[in-house]
C-alpha positions as CSV (number, residue, x, y, z in Angstrom):
1,X,57.6,-2.0,41.4
2,X,54.0,-0.4,41.7
3,X,53.4,3.2,40.3
4,X,51.4,6.0,40.6
5,X,51.4,8.4,37.4
6,X,50.0,11.9,37.3
7,X,48.9,14.3,35.1
8,X,48.4,17.2,37.0
9,X,45.3,19.8,36.0
10,X,42.9,21.8,38.4
11,X,40.0,20.6,36.9
12,X,40.8,17.3,35.4
13,X,43.8,15.3,37.0
14,X,44.3,12.2,35.0
15,X,45.9,9.4,37.2
16,X,47.4,6.0,36.3
17,X,48.3,3.0,38.6
18,X,50.4,0.2,36.7
19,X,52.6,-2.7,38.3
20,X,56.3,-3.2,36.6
21,X,57.4,-7.3,36.8
22,X,60.3,-7.9,35.1
23,X,60.1,-6.4,31.6
24,X,56.2,-7.0,31.9
25,X,53.6,-3.5,32.3
26,X,50.3,-4.1,33.8
27,X,47.4,-1.3,34.1
28,X,46.2,-1.9,38.1
29,X,43.9,0.7,37.6
30,X,43.0,4.2,36.3
31,X,40.9,7.1,36.3
32,X,40.3,11.2,36.8
33,X,39.8,13.2,39.3
34,X,37.6,15.7,38.7
35,X,36.8,19.3,40.6
36,X,33.9,21.3,40.5
37,X,34.2,24.9,39.3
38,X,33.9,26.1,43.1
39,X,36.5,28.2,45.3
40,X,40.2,27.5,44.5
41,X,40.6,25.8,48.2
42,X,38.0,24.2,48.3
43,X,39.7,22.5,44.8
44,X,43.2,22.0,45.5
45,X,42.0,20.0,49.0
46,X,39.8,17.7,47.1
47,X,42.6,17.3,45.2
48,X,45.1,16.3,47.5
49,X,42.0,14.3,49.6
50,X,42.3,12.2,46.5
51,X,45.4,11.9,45.6
52,X,46.3,10.6,49.7
53,X,43.4,7.7,48.7
54,X,45.1,6.9,45.9
55,X,48.5,6.7,48.1
56,X,46.5,5.2,50.9
57,X,44.7,2.7,48.8
58,X,47.3,1.4,46.3
59,X,50.5,1.8,47.9
60,X,52.9,2.8,45.1
61,X,56.5,2.0,45.4
62,X,57.4,5.3,43.1
63,X,54.8,8.1,41.9
64,X,55.8,10.1,38.8
65,X,54.2,13.4,37.4
66,X,54.1,15.5,34.2
67,X,56.4,18.3,34.7
68,X,54.4,21.5,33.6
69,X,55.4,23.3,30.8
70,X,54.0,27.1,30.8
71,X,50.6,28.0,28.7
72,X,49.9,30.8,27.5
73,X,47.0,31.7,29.9
74,X,49.5,32.7,33.0
75,X,46.4,32.9,35.0
76,X,45.5,28.5,34.1
77,X,49.2,27.9,34.9
78,X,49.2,29.5,38.2
79,X,45.9,27.5,39.3
80,X,47.5,24.2,37.9
81,X,50.9,25.0,39.6
82,X,49.5,25.3,42.6
83,X,47.4,22.0,42.0
84,X,50.7,20.4,41.4
85,X,52.0,21.8,44.8
86,X,49.1,20.1,46.7
87,X,49.6,16.9,44.8
88,X,53.7,16.4,45.5
89,X,52.7,17.6,48.9
90,X,50.3,14.7,49.6
91,X,52.8,12.5,47.9
92,X,55.8,13.8,50.6
93,X,53.4,13.7,53.5
94,X,53.1,10.0,52.2
95,X,57.2,9.7,52.6
96,X,57.2,8.8,48.7
97,X,59.6,11.1,46.3
98,X,57.8,12.6,43.2
99,X,59.7,11.9,40.3
100,X,59.0,14.6,37.4
101,X,59.0,14.3,33.3
102,X,58.8,16.7,30.9
103,X,55.9,16.0,28.1
104,X,59.0,15.8,25.3
105,X,60.5,12.9,27.7
106,X,57.6,11.2,28.3
107,X,56.7,10.8,24.5
108,X,60.6,10.1,24.0
109,X,60.6,7.3,26.6
110,X,57.0,5.7,25.0
111,X,57.0,6.8,21.5
112,X,60.3,6.8,20.7
113,X,60.2,10.6,19.4
114,X,59.9,13.4,22.0
115,X,57.3,15.7,19.8
116,X,54.7,12.3,19.0
117,X,51.2,12.8,18.7
118,X,48.6,12.3,21.3
119,X,47.4,9.4,19.0
120,X,50.8,7.6,18.7
121,X,51.0,7.9,22.8
122,X,47.7,6.7,23.1
123,X,49.0,4.1,20.6
124,X,51.8,2.7,22.7
125,X,50.3,2.9,26.7
126,X,47.6,1.0,24.8
127,X,50.0,-1.5,23.4
128,X,52.4,-1.6,26.5
129,X,50.0,-2.1,28.9
130,X,48.0,-4.9,26.9
131,X,44.7,-3.0,26.9
132,X,41.8,-3.7,25.0
133,X,41.0,0.3,23.9
134,X,43.1,3.4,24.3
135,X,42.1,4.8,27.7
136,X,40.5,7.8,28.0
137,X,40.0,10.7,28.3
138,X,43.1,12.2,27.4
139,X,44.4,12.9,30.9
140,X,44.1,9.9,32.1
141,X,45.9,8.1,28.7
142,X,48.6,11.1,29.9
143,X,48.7,9.5,33.1
144,X,49.5,6.0,32.2
145,X,52.1,7.3,29.7
146,X,53.6,9.2,32.7
147,X,53.6,5.7,35.2
148,X,55.4,3.8,31.9
149,X,58.2,6.6,31.5
150,X,58.7,6.4,34.9
151,X,58.4,2.3,34.8
152,X,61.5,2.5,31.9
153,X,63.5,5.1,33.1
154,X,63.8,4.3,36.3
155,X,67.0,3.5,38.0
156,X,69.2,4.6,34.6
157,X,71.3,7.5,35.9
158,X,71.3,10.8,34.2
159,X,67.8,10.4,33.1
160,X,66.5,13.4,35.1
161,X,64.0,11.9,36.8
162,X,63.9,13.7,40.0
């Protein structure tokens, strides 16, 4: 199974493509989509275009995205929500279902502790994917964790993964 994990944002969107074969997990690629500080519509177009490119290039069997938790800054939260909408639309246009996971679900699944810190998540991502060093920046490590979360939870009834 090929899984595309996405850590949504407006300025920086982390992504990771991993493969699950049996109980083995392998990172195929990961990186960052960065948008310049231009008009919002142009940024959203870029996000949608680049996500569509990932979907075409890697043909994932599943797409997992981090569910938004509302931030203190409502304007920022609204703009990120718009980016999430563009991502989800791109996924739906590709005929895929978008599975959402809340940050505590991701941490619980990857680390075993729903309130784990970033360092713990990075350590487990590095270990589970057999990487030489943690993916950087944090957005990319988070995308890897989201993809791992789906790989480990997919097909388990009642996990709230849709």
